[in-house]
N, CA, C, O and the ligand as a Tripos MOL2 file, in Angstrom:
@<TRIPOS>MOLECULE
protein
  261   259    66     0     0
PROTEIN
NO_CHARGES

@<TRIPOS>ATOM
      1 N         -25.7520   14.3890    7.4240 N.3       1 MET1
      2 CA        -25.7130   13.3340    6.5860 C.3       1 MET1
      3 C         -25.2590   13.9330    5.2180 C.2       1 MET1
      4 O         -26.0830   14.4760    4.4820 O.2       1 MET1
      5 N         -23.8630   13.8230    4.8650 N.am      2 THR2
      6 CA        -23.2370   14.2090    3.8410 C.3       2 THR2
      7 C         -22.6780   13.1800    2.9610 C.2       2 THR2
      8 O         -22.1810   13.4730    1.8730 O.2       2 THR2
      9 N         -22.7490   11.9400    3.4200 N.am      3 GLY3
     10 CA        -22.3530   10.8160    2.5110 C.3       3 GLY3
     11 C         -20.7650   10.8000    2.5360 C.2       3 GLY3
     12 O         -20.1370   10.1160    1.7280 O.2       3 GLY3
     13 N         -20.2570   11.4360    3.3200 N.am      4 GLY4
     14 CA        -18.6790   11.4840    3.2240 C.3       4 GLY4
     15 C         -18.1050   10.3640    3.8290 C.2       4 GLY4
     16 O         -16.9520   10.1000    3.4890 O.2       4 GLY4
     17 N         -18.6910    9.5990    4.7060 N.am      5 ILE5
     18 CA        -18.1000    8.3080    5.1050 C.3       5 ILE5
     19 C         -18.2750    7.2360    4.1350 C.2       5 ILE5
     20 O         -17.4190    6.3770    3.9180 O.2       5 ILE5
     21 N         -19.4330    7.3110    3.5450 N.am      6 GLY6
     22 CA        -19.6760    6.2630    2.4590 C.3       6 GLY6
     23 C         -18.5920    6.2770    1.4120 C.2       6 GLY6
     24 O         -18.1170    5.2630    0.9010 O.2       6 GLY6
     25 N         -18.2040    7.6590    1.1090 N.am      7 ALA7
     26 CA        -17.2770    7.9540   -0.0020 C.3       7 ALA7
     27 C         -15.9130    7.3590    0.3270 C.2       7 ALA7
     28 O         -15.1830    6.9300   -0.5670 O.2       7 ALA7
     29 N         -15.5460    7.3320    1.7210 N.am      8 ARG8
     30 CA        -14.1610    6.9390    2.0790 C.3       8 ARG8
     31 C         -14.3210    5.5100    2.1350 C.2       8 ARG8
     32 O         -13.3390    4.8300    1.8360 O.2       8 ARG8
     33 N         -15.4600    4.9020    2.4900 N.am      9 VAL9
     34 CA        -15.4660    3.4070    2.5080 C.3       9 VAL9
     35 C         -15.3110    2.8730    1.1040 C.2       9 VAL9
     36 O         -14.6020    1.8860    0.9080 O.2       9 VAL9
     37 N         -15.8920    3.4340    0.1990 N.am     10 ARG10
     38 CA        -15.8510    3.0210   -1.3300 C.3      10 ARG10
     39 C         -14.3510    3.1230   -1.6790 C.2      10 ARG10
     40 O         -13.8040    2.2070   -2.2930 O.2      10 ARG10
     41 N         -13.7180    4.1660   -1.3160 N.am     11 ALA11
     42 CA        -12.2500    4.3340   -1.6630 C.3      11 ALA11
     43 C         -11.5030    3.2640   -1.0110 C.2      11 ALA11
     44 O         -10.5940    2.7140   -1.6330 O.2      11 ALA11
     45 N         -11.7740    2.9370    0.0940 N.am     12 GLY12
     46 CA        -10.8960    1.8600    0.7240 C.3      12 GLY12
     47 C         -11.0740    0.5650    0.0220 C.2      12 GLY12
     48 O         -10.1210   -0.2080   -0.0850 O.2      12 GLY12
     49 N         -12.4010    0.2520   -0.5270 N.am     13 VAL13
     50 CA        -12.5790   -1.0600   -1.1460 C.3      13 VAL13
     51 C         -11.7320   -1.0680   -2.6500 C.2      13 VAL13
     52 O         -11.2170   -2.0470   -3.1920 O.2      13 VAL13
     53 N         -11.7590    0.0850   -3.0440 N.am     14 ARG14
     54 CA        -10.9220    0.2920   -4.3100 C.3      14 ARG14
     55 C          -9.7380    0.1360   -4.2990 C.2      14 ARG14
     56 O          -9.2000   -0.4730   -5.2230 O.2      14 ARG14
     57 N          -8.9810    0.6670   -3.2030 N.am     15 TYR15
     58 CA         -7.5870    0.5400   -3.0010 C.3      15 TYR15
     59 C          -7.2980   -0.9920   -2.6780 C.2      15 TYR15
     60 O          -6.2180   -1.5100   -2.9640 O.2      15 TYR15
     61 N          -8.3290   -1.6720   -2.0690 N.am     16 ALA16
     62 CA         -7.9990   -3.2120   -1.5320 C.3      16 ALA16
     63 C          -8.0420   -3.9580   -2.7680 C.2      16 ALA16
     64 O          -7.3000   -4.9360   -2.8540 O.2      16 ALA16
     65 N          -8.7590   -3.6690   -3.6970 N.am     17 GLU17
     66 CA         -8.9910   -4.2740   -5.0140 C.3      17 GLU17
     67 C          -7.7820   -4.1280   -5.8800 C.2      17 GLU17
     68 O          -7.5740   -5.0060   -6.7170 O.2      17 GLU17
     69 N          -6.9530   -3.1070   -5.7730 N.am     18 LEU18
     70 CA         -5.8440   -2.7960   -6.5960 C.3      18 LEU18
     71 C          -4.6640   -2.4550   -5.7140 C.2      18 LEU18
     72 O          -4.3090   -1.2890   -5.5380 O.2      18 LEU18
     73 N          -4.0580   -3.5040   -5.1590 N.am     19 PRO19
     74 CA         -2.9270   -3.5020   -4.3130 C.3      19 PRO19
     75 C          -1.6040   -2.8280   -5.0960 C.2      19 PRO19
     76 O          -0.8270   -2.0520   -4.5410 O.2      19 PRO19
     77 N          -1.5060   -3.2230   -6.3420 N.am     20 MET20
     78 CA         -0.4880   -2.6820   -7.0950 C.3      20 MET20
     79 C          -0.6270   -1.1740   -7.2800 C.2      20 MET20
     80 O           0.4010   -0.5260   -7.0790 O.2      20 MET20
     81 N          -1.6950   -0.5300   -7.6190 N.am     21 LEU21
     82 CA         -1.7500    0.8290   -7.6160 C.3      21 LEU21
     83 C          -1.4850    1.5330   -6.2660 C.2      21 LEU21
     84 O          -0.9090    2.6170   -6.1740 O.2      21 LEU21
     85 N          -2.0150    0.7280   -5.1080 N.am     22 ARG22
     86 CA         -1.6880    1.2800   -3.9670 C.3      22 ARG22
     87 C          -0.2020    1.4270   -3.6010 C.2      22 ARG22
     88 O           0.3010    2.4510   -3.1380 O.2      22 ARG22
     89 N           0.4960    0.1710   -3.8910 N.am     23 ALA23
     90 CA          1.8500    0.1560   -3.5320 C.3      23 ALA23
     91 C           2.7640    1.1970   -4.4560 C.2      23 ALA23
     92 O           3.8050    1.7110   -4.0480 O.2      23 ALA23
     93 N           2.2200    1.4040   -5.7050 N.am     24 TYR24
     94 CA          2.8090    2.2060   -6.5790 C.3      24 TYR24
     95 C           2.6670    3.7570   -5.9810 C.2      24 TYR24
     96 O           3.6540    4.4800   -5.8550 O.2      24 TYR24
     97 N           1.5520    4.1040   -5.6900 N.am     25 ARG25
     98 CA          1.2280    5.3770   -4.9970 C.3      25 ARG25
     99 C           2.0460    5.5630   -3.7080 C.2      25 ARG25
    100 O           2.5070    6.6780   -3.4640 O.2      25 ARG25
    101 N           2.2700    4.4450   -2.7990 N.am     26 LEU26
    102 CA          3.0510    4.8170   -1.7110 C.3      26 LEU26
    103 C           4.4300    5.1370   -2.0230 C.2      26 LEU26
    104 O           5.0850    5.9870   -1.4200 O.2      26 LEU26
    105 N           4.8750    4.3860   -3.0410 N.am     27 TRP27
    106 CA          6.4580    4.7460   -3.5330 C.3      27 TRP27
    107 C           6.3000    6.2960   -4.2400 C.2      27 TRP27
    108 O           7.1300    7.1580   -3.9530 O.2      27 TRP27
    109 N           5.4120    6.5300   -4.9880 N.am     28 PHE28
    110 CA          5.3600    7.8710   -5.6650 C.3      28 PHE28
    111 C           5.4830    8.9850   -4.6460 C.2      28 PHE28
    112 O           6.3200    9.8850   -4.7240 O.2      28 PHE28
    113 N           4.4460    8.8350   -3.5370 N.am     29 GLU29
    114 CA          4.4160    9.9520   -2.7010 C.3      29 GLU29
    115 C           5.6070    9.9140   -1.7390 C.2      29 GLU29
    116 O           5.9490   10.9810   -1.2300 O.2      29 GLU29
    117 N           6.2540    8.8240   -1.4480 N.am     30 HIS30
    118 CA          7.7470    8.7770   -1.0730 C.3      30 HIS30
    119 C           8.6540    9.6360   -1.6160 C.2      30 HIS30
    120 O           9.3440   10.4320   -0.9800 O.2      30 HIS30
    121 N           8.6510    9.4650   -2.8360 N.am     31 THR31
    122 CA          9.7040   10.0700   -3.7880 C.3      31 THR31
    123 C           9.4500   11.5570   -3.7230 C.2      31 THR31
    124 O          10.4210   12.3140   -3.7060 O.2      31 THR31
    125 N           8.1630   12.0540   -3.6830 N.am     32 ARG32
    126 CA          7.9420   13.5730   -3.6740 C.3      32 ARG32
    127 C           8.2600   14.1380   -2.2120 C.2      32 ARG32
    128 O           8.4020   15.3510   -2.0600 O.2      32 ARG32
    129 N           8.3670   13.2930   -1.1880 N.am     33 LYS33
    130 CA          8.8320   13.8510    0.1300 C.3      33 LYS33
    131 C          10.2750   13.6760    0.3980 C.2      33 LYS33
    132 O          10.8530   14.4740    1.1370 O.2      33 LYS33
    133 N          10.9220   12.6440   -0.1760 N.am     34 CYS34
    134 CA         12.2330   12.1930    0.1470 C.3      34 CYS34
    135 C          13.1720   12.9380   -0.7760 C.2      34 CYS34
    136 O          13.1160   12.8010   -1.9980 O.2      34 CYS34
    137 N          14.1290   13.8170   -0.0990 N.am     35 GLU35
    138 CA         15.1430   14.4240   -0.7820 C.3      35 GLU35
    139 C          16.0770   13.4310   -1.6300 C.2      35 GLU35
    140 O          16.5010   13.7530   -2.7400 O.2      35 GLU35
    141 N          16.3540   12.2420   -1.0430 N.am     36 GLU36
    142 CA         17.1700   11.5660   -1.6920 C.3      36 GLU36
    143 C          16.5590   10.7400   -2.9850 C.2      36 GLU36
    144 O          17.2020   10.5130   -4.0100 O.2      36 GLU36
    145 N          15.3330   10.3740   -2.7660 N.am     37 CYS37
    146 CA         14.6970    9.5940   -3.9600 C.3      37 CYS37
    147 C          14.2810   10.6520   -4.8770 C.2      37 CYS37
    148 O          14.0240   10.2760   -6.0210 O.2      37 CYS37
    149 N          14.1470   12.0290   -4.5880 N.am     38 LYS38
    150 CA         13.7570   13.0820   -5.4320 C.3      38 LYS38
    151 C          14.8700   13.2400   -6.5110 C.2      38 LYS38
    152 O          14.5490   13.3590   -7.6930 O.2      38 LYS38
    153 N          16.0780   13.2420   -6.1480 N.am     39 ARG39
    154 CA         17.2740   13.3150   -6.9360 C.3      39 ARG39
    155 C          17.5110   12.3830   -7.7110 C.2      39 ARG39
    156 O          17.9380   12.8560   -8.7640 O.2      39 ARG39
    157 N          17.4420   10.9750   -7.7490 N.am     40 VAL40
    158 CA         17.9070    9.9380   -8.4310 C.3      40 VAL40
    159 C          16.7920    9.8390   -9.6020 C.2      40 VAL40
    160 O          15.6890   10.3680   -9.4650 O.2      40 VAL40
    161 N          17.1380    9.1720  -10.6780 N.am     41 HIS41
    162 CA         16.3010    8.9420  -11.8850 C.3      41 HIS41
    163 C          15.7510    7.6330  -11.8810 C.2      41 HIS41
    164 O          14.7910    7.4580  -12.6320 O.2      41 HIS41
    165 N          16.1800    6.5970  -11.1430 N.am     42 ARG42
    166 CA         15.6360    5.2000  -10.9790 C.3      42 ARG42
    167 C          15.4400    4.9340   -9.6510 C.2      42 ARG42
    168 O          16.2600    5.2670   -8.7950 O.2      42 ARG42
    169 N          14.3420    4.3180   -9.3930 N.am     43 ALA43
    170 CA         13.8360    3.9900   -8.1330 C.3      43 ALA43
    171 C          14.8320    3.0510   -7.2180 C.2      43 ALA43
    172 O          14.8450    3.0250   -5.9870 O.2      43 ALA43
    173 N          15.6260    2.3200   -8.0700 N.am     44 GLN44
    174 CA         16.5630    1.4210   -7.4830 C.3      44 GLN44
    175 C          17.7080    2.2430   -6.8540 C.2      44 GLN44
    176 O          18.3680    1.7400   -5.9450 O.2      44 GLN44
    177 N          17.9890    3.5810   -7.3360 N.am     45 ASP45
    178 CA         18.9670    4.3170   -6.7260 C.3      45 ASP45
    179 C          18.6270    5.0940   -5.5580 C.2      45 ASP45
    180 O          19.4630    5.8010   -4.9950 O.2      45 ASP45
    181 N          17.2850    4.9750   -5.1270 N.am     46 GLY46
    182 CA         16.7460    5.7230   -3.9600 C.3      46 GLY46
    183 C          17.1560    5.2500   -2.6080 C.2      46 GLY46
    184 O          17.8470    4.2350   -2.5190 O.2      46 GLY46
    185 N          16.7650    5.9370   -1.5040 N.am     47 CYS47
    186 CA         17.2100    5.4650   -0.1030 C.3      47 CYS47
    187 C          16.4760    4.0570    0.0870 C.2      47 CYS47
    188 O          15.6310    3.5950   -0.6800 O.2      47 CYS47
    189 N          16.9190    3.5150    1.1550 N.am     48 ALA48
    190 CA         16.3940    2.1900    1.6550 C.3      48 ALA48
    191 C          14.9480    2.0460    1.6350 C.2      48 ALA48
    192 O          14.3950    1.0650    1.1370 O.2      48 ALA48
    193 N          14.3070    3.0570    2.1970 N.am     49 ALA49
    194 CA         12.8460    3.1390    2.3510 C.3      49 ALA49
    195 C          12.0990    3.2170    0.8950 C.2      49 ALA49
    196 O          11.0410    2.6550    0.6120 O.2      49 ALA49
    197 N          12.7840    3.9310    0.1550 N.am     50 GLY50
    198 CA         12.1610    4.1800   -1.2640 C.3      50 GLY50
    199 C          12.4340    2.7920   -2.0180 C.2      50 GLY50
    200 O          11.5310    2.3410   -2.7220 O.2      50 GLY50
    201 N          13.5190    2.1720   -1.9100 N.am     51 ARG51
    202 CA         13.6790    0.8590   -2.5860 C.3      51 ARG51
    203 C          12.9040   -0.3740   -2.0730 C.2      51 ARG51
    204 O          12.5770   -1.3420   -2.7590 O.2      51 ARG51
    205 N          12.6470   -0.1730   -0.6790 N.am     52 ASN52
    206 CA         11.5810   -1.0860   -0.1760 C.3      52 ASN52
    207 C          10.2080   -0.9090   -0.8110 C.2      52 ASN52
    208 O           9.5140   -1.8700   -1.1410 O.2      52 ASN52
    209 N           9.8760    0.2630   -0.9530 N.am     53 LEU53
    210 CA          8.4750    0.5720   -1.5750 C.3      53 LEU53
    211 C           8.3870    0.1180   -2.8460 C.2      53 LEU53
    212 O           7.3550   -0.4500   -3.2040 O.2      53 LEU53
    213 N           9.4110    0.2940   -3.6830 N.am     54 TRP54
    214 CA          9.6300    0.0090   -4.9270 C.3      54 TRP54
    215 C           9.6420   -1.4360   -5.2370 C.2      54 TRP54
    216 O           8.9640   -1.9340   -6.1360 O.2      54 TRP54
    217 N          10.5470   -2.1770   -4.3540 N.am     55 ASP55
    218 CA         10.4200   -3.7050   -4.3520 C.3      55 ASP55
    219 C           8.9710   -4.1810   -4.0860 C.2      55 ASP55
    220 O           8.5110   -5.0770   -4.7930 O.2      55 ASP55
    221 N           8.2650   -3.6500   -3.1460 N.am     56 ALA56
    222 CA          6.9400   -4.1710   -2.8930 C.3      56 ALA56
    223 C           6.0900   -3.9530   -3.9930 C.2      56 ALA56
    224 O           5.2520   -4.8230   -4.2270 O.2      56 ALA56
    225 N           6.1490   -2.8600   -4.7840 N.am     57 TYR57
    226 CA          5.4140   -2.5450   -5.9870 C.3      57 TYR57
    227 C           5.7450   -3.6670   -6.9670 C.2      57 TYR57
    228 O           4.8460   -4.3710   -7.4270 O.2      57 TYR57
    229 N           7.0450   -3.8420   -7.2950 N.am     58 ARG58
    230 CA          7.4460   -4.8760   -8.4010 C.3      58 ARG58
    231 C           7.1240   -6.2130   -7.8960 C.2      58 ARG58
    232 O           6.7730   -7.0330   -8.7440 O.2      58 ARG58
    233 N           7.1750   -6.5800   -6.6890 N.am     59 HIS59
    234 CA          6.7310   -8.0200   -6.2460 C.3      59 HIS59
    235 C           5.2860   -8.2190   -6.5840 C.2      59 HIS59
    236 O           4.9380   -9.2960   -7.0670 O.2      59 HIS59
    237 N           4.2940   -7.1260   -6.3380 N.am     60 ILE60
    238 CA          2.8230   -7.3180   -6.5470 C.3      60 ILE60
    239 C           2.8310   -7.3650   -7.9980 C.2      60 ILE60
    240 O           2.3720   -8.3980   -8.4840 O.2      60 ILE60
    241 N           3.2590   -6.4600   -8.8080 N.am     61 ARG61
    242 CA          3.1740   -6.4390  -10.1830 C.3      61 ARG61
    243 C           3.6600   -7.7310  -10.7980 C.2      61 ARG61
    244 O           2.9540   -8.2850  -11.6400 O.2      61 ARG61
    245 N           4.9670   -8.3120  -10.3860 N.am     62 GLY62
    246 CA          5.2870   -9.6580  -10.9770 C.3      62 GLY62
    247 C           4.7180  -10.7410  -10.3290 C.2      62 GLY62
    248 O           5.1300  -11.8490  -10.6740 O.2      62 GLY62
    249 N           3.7020  -10.6670   -9.3040 N.am     63 GLY63
    250 CA          3.3520  -11.8060   -8.4910 C.3      63 GLY63
    251 C           2.7480  -13.0300   -9.5040 C.2      63 GLY63
    252 O           2.7630  -14.2100   -9.1560 O.2      63 GLY63
    253 N           2.2570  -12.6080  -10.7020 N.am     64 GLY64
    254 CA          1.5810  -13.6390  -11.4300 C.3      64 GLY64
    255 C           2.6480  -14.6320  -12.1530 C.2      64 GLY64
    256 O           2.2990  -15.6840  -12.6890 O.2      64 GLY64
    257 N           3.9550  -14.1830  -12.1040 N.am     65 ASN65
    258 CA          5.0700  -15.0960  -12.7340 C.3      65 ASN65
    259 C           5.5580  -16.1890  -11.9410 C.2      65 ASN65
    260 O           6.4300  -16.9340  -12.3870 O.2      65 ASN65
    261 ZN         13.6780    7.9560   -0.2420 Zn       66 ZN66
@<TRIPOS>BOND
     1     1     2 1
     2     2     3 1
     3     3     4 2
     4     3     5 am
     5     5     6 1
     6     6     7 1
     7     7     8 2
     8     7     9 am
     9     9    10 1
    10    10    11 1
    11    11    12 2
    12    11    13 am
    13    13    14 1
    14    14    15 1
    15    15    16 2
    16    15    17 am
    17    17    18 1
    18    18    19 1
    19    19    20 2
    20    19    21 am
    21    21    22 1
    22    22    23 1
    23    23    24 2
    24    23    25 am
    25    25    26 1
    26    26    27 1
    27    27    28 2
    28    27    29 am
    29    29    30 1
    30    30    31 1
    31    31    32 2
    32    31    33 am
    33    33    34 1
    34    34    35 1
    35    35    36 2
    36    35    37 am
    37    37    38 1
    38    38    39 1
    39    39    40 2
    40    39    41 am
    41    41    42 1
    42    42    43 1
    43    43    44 2
    44    43    45 am
    45    45    46 1
    46    46    47 1
    47    47    48 2
    48    47    49 am
    49    49    50 1
    50    50    51 1
    51    51    52 2
    52    51    53 am
    53    53    54 1
    54    54    55 1
    55    55    56 2
    56    55    57 am
    57    57    58 1
    58    58    59 1
    59    59    60 2
    60    59    61 am
    61    61    62 1
    62    62    63 1
    63    63    64 2
    64    63    65 am
    65    65    66 1
    66    66    67 1
    67    67    68 2
    68    67    69 am
    69    69    70 1
    70    70    71 1
    71    71    72 2
    72    71    73 am
    73    73    74 1
    74    74    75 1
    75    75    76 2
    76    75    77 am
    77    77    78 1
    78    78    79 1
    79    79    80 2
    80    79    81 am
    81    81    82 1
    82    82    83 1
    83    83    84 2
    84    83    85 am
    85    85    86 1
    86    86    87 1
    87    87    88 2
    88    87    89 am
    89    89    90 1
    90    90    91 1
    91    91    92 2
    92    91    93 am
    93    93    94 1
    94    94    95 1
    95    95    96 2
    96    95    97 am
    97    97    98 1
    98    98    99 1
    99    99   100 2
   100    99   101 am
   101   101   102 1
   102   102   103 1
   103   103   104 2
   104   103   105 am
   105   105   106 1
   106   106   107 1
   107   107   108 2
   108   107   109 am
   109   109   110 1
   110   110   111 1
   111   111   112 2
   112   111   113 am
   113   113   114 1
   114   114   115 1
   115   115   116 2
   116   115   117 am
   117   117   118 1
   118   118   119 1
   119   119   120 2
   120   119   121 am
   121   121   122 1
   122   122   123 1
   123   123   124 2
   124   123   125 am
   125   125   126 1
   126   126   127 1
   127   127   128 2
   128   127   129 am
   129   129   130 1
   130   130   131 1
   131   131   132 2
   132   131   133 am
   133   133   134 1
   134   134   135 1
   135   135   136 2
   136   135   137 am
   137   137   138 1
   138   138   139 1
   139   139   140 2
   140   139   141 am
   141   141   142 1
   142   142   143 1
   143   143   144 2
   144   143   145 am
   145   145   146 1
   146   146   147 1
   147   147   148 2
   148   147   149 am
   149   149   150 1
   150   150   151 1
   151   151   152 2
   152   151   153 am
   153   153   154 1
   154   154   155 1
   155   155   156 2
   156   155   157 am
   157   157   158 1
   158   158   159 1
   159   159   160 2
   160   159   161 am
   161   161   162 1
   162   162   163 1
   163   163   164 2
   164   163   165 am
   165   165   166 1
   166   166   167 1
   167   167   168 2
   168   167   169 am
   169   169   170 1
   170   170   171 1
   171   171   172 2
   172   171   173 am
   173   173   174 1
   174   174   175 1
   175   175   176 2
   176   175   177 am
   177   177   178 1
   178   178   179 1
   179   179   180 2
   180   179   181 am
   181   181   182 1
   182   182   183 1
   183   183   184 2
   184   183   185 am
   185   185   186 1
   186   186   187 1
   187   187   188 2
   188   187   189 am
   189   189   190 1
   190   190   191 1
   191   191   192 2
   192   191   193 am
   193   193   194 1
   194   194   195 1
   195   195   196 2
   196   195   197 am
   197   197   198 1
   198   198   199 1
   199   199   200 2
   200   199   201 am
   201   201   202 1
   202   202   203 1
   203   203   204 2
   204   203   205 am
   205   205   206 1
   206   206   207 1
   207   207   208 2
   208   207   209 am
   209   209   210 1
   210   210   211 1
   211   211   212 2
   212   211   213 am
   213   213   214 1
   214   214   215 1
   215   215   216 2
   216   215   217 am
   217   217   218 1
   218   218   219 1
   219   219   220 2
   220   219   221 am
   221   221   222 1
   222   222   223 1
   223   223   224 2
   224   223   225 am
   225   225   226 1
   226   226   227 1
   227   227   228 2
   228   227   229 am
   229   229   230 1
   230   230   231 1
   231   231   232 2
   232   231   233 am
   233   233   234 1
   234   234   235 1
   235   235   236 2
   236   235   237 am
   237   237   238 1
   238   238   239 1
   239   239   240 2
   240   239   241 am
   241   241   242 1
   242   242   243 1
   243   243   244 2
   244   243   245 am
   245   245   246 1
   246   246   247 1
   247   247   248 2
   248   247   249 am
   249   249   250 1
   250   250   251 1
   251   251   252 2
   252   251   253 am
   253   253   254 1
   254   254   255 1
   255   255   256 2
   256   255   257 am
   257   257   258 1
   258   258   259 1
   259   259   260 2
@<TRIPOS>SUBSTRUCTURE
     1 MET1         2 RESIDUE 1 A MET
     2 THR2         6 RESIDUE 1 A THR
     3 GLY3        10 RESIDUE 1 A GLY
     4 GLY4        14 RESIDUE 1 A GLY
     5 ILE5        18 RESIDUE 1 A ILE
     6 GLY6        22 RESIDUE 1 A GLY
     7 ALA7        26 RESIDUE 1 A ALA
     8 ARG8        30 RESIDUE 1 A ARG
     9 VAL9        34 RESIDUE 1 A VAL
    10 ARG10       38 RESIDUE 1 A ARG
    11 ALA11       42 RESIDUE 1 A ALA
    12 GLY12       46 RESIDUE 1 A GLY
    13 VAL13       50 RESIDUE 1 A VAL
    14 ARG14       54 RESIDUE 1 A ARG
    15 TYR15       58 RESIDUE 1 A TYR
    16 ALA16       62 RESIDUE 1 A ALA
    17 GLU17       66 RESIDUE 1 A GLU
    18 LEU18       70 RESIDUE 1 A LEU
    19 PRO19       74 RESIDUE 1 A PRO
    20 MET20       78 RESIDUE 1 A MET
    21 LEU21       82 RESIDUE 1 A LEU
    22 ARG22       86 RESIDUE 1 A ARG
    23 ALA23       90 RESIDUE 1 A ALA
    24 TYR24       94 RESIDUE 1 A TYR
    25 ARG25       98 RESIDUE 1 A ARG
    26 LEU26      102 RESIDUE 1 A LEU
    27 TRP27      106 RESIDUE 1 A TRP
    28 PHE28      110 RESIDUE 1 A PHE
    29 GLU29      114 RESIDUE 1 A GLU
    30 HIS30      118 RESIDUE 1 A HIS
    31 THR31      122 RESIDUE 1 A THR
    32 ARG32      126 RESIDUE 1 A ARG
    33 LYS33      130 RESIDUE 1 A LYS
    34 CYS34      134 RESIDUE 1 A CYS
    35 GLU35      138 RESIDUE 1 A GLU
    36 GLU36      142 RESIDUE 1 A GLU
    37 CYS37      146 RESIDUE 1 A CYS
    38 LYS38      150 RESIDUE 1 A LYS
    39 ARG39      154 RESIDUE 1 A ARG
    40 VAL40      158 RESIDUE 1 A VAL
    41 HIS41      162 RESIDUE 1 A HIS
    42 ARG42      166 RESIDUE 1 A ARG
    43 ALA43      170 RESIDUE 1 A ALA
    44 GLN44      174 RESIDUE 1 A GLN
    45 ASP45      178 RESIDUE 1 A ASP
    46 GLY46      182 RESIDUE 1 A GLY
    47 CYS47      186 RESIDUE 1 A CYS
    48 ALA48      190 RESIDUE 1 A ALA
    49 ALA49      194 RESIDUE 1 A ALA
    50 GLY50      198 RESIDUE 1 A GLY
    51 ARG51      202 RESIDUE 1 A ARG
    52 ASN52      206 RESIDUE 1 A ASN
    53 LEU53      210 RESIDUE 1 A LEU
    54 TRP54      214 RESIDUE 1 A TRP
    55 ASP55      218 RESIDUE 1 A ASP
    56 ALA56      222 RESIDUE 1 A ALA
    57 TYR57      226 RESIDUE 1 A TYR
    58 ARG58      230 RESIDUE 1 A ARG
    59 HIS59      234 RESIDUE 1 A HIS
    60 ILE60      238 RESIDUE 1 A ILE
    61 ARG61      242 RESIDUE 1 A ARG
    62 GLY62      246 RESIDUE 1 A GLY
    63 GLY63      250 RESIDUE 1 A GLY
    64 GLY64      254 RESIDUE 1 A GLY
    65 ASN65      258 RESIDUE 1 A ASN
    66 ZN66       261 GROUP 0 **** ****
C-alpha cells in the first residue's frame, strides 16, 4: 500500500478540472517531439497535428467569448 494509485486519481481529477492546461500541455509536448514544430516560432506555422493541438487549446481558452 503505497498510495500511488490515489495520487494518480487525484492527478486525473486535476486535469479534468483544467482542460485548458491539459490542451496546452498536449501541444507543448508535441512541439518538443516534433522536428517541424520545434523549428517554427509560432504555433500556427507548425505541422497539421501541431496546429490541431494549438487550435484545440485556443478554442478552450476562448470558449467563454
Ligand atoms: Zn508538429
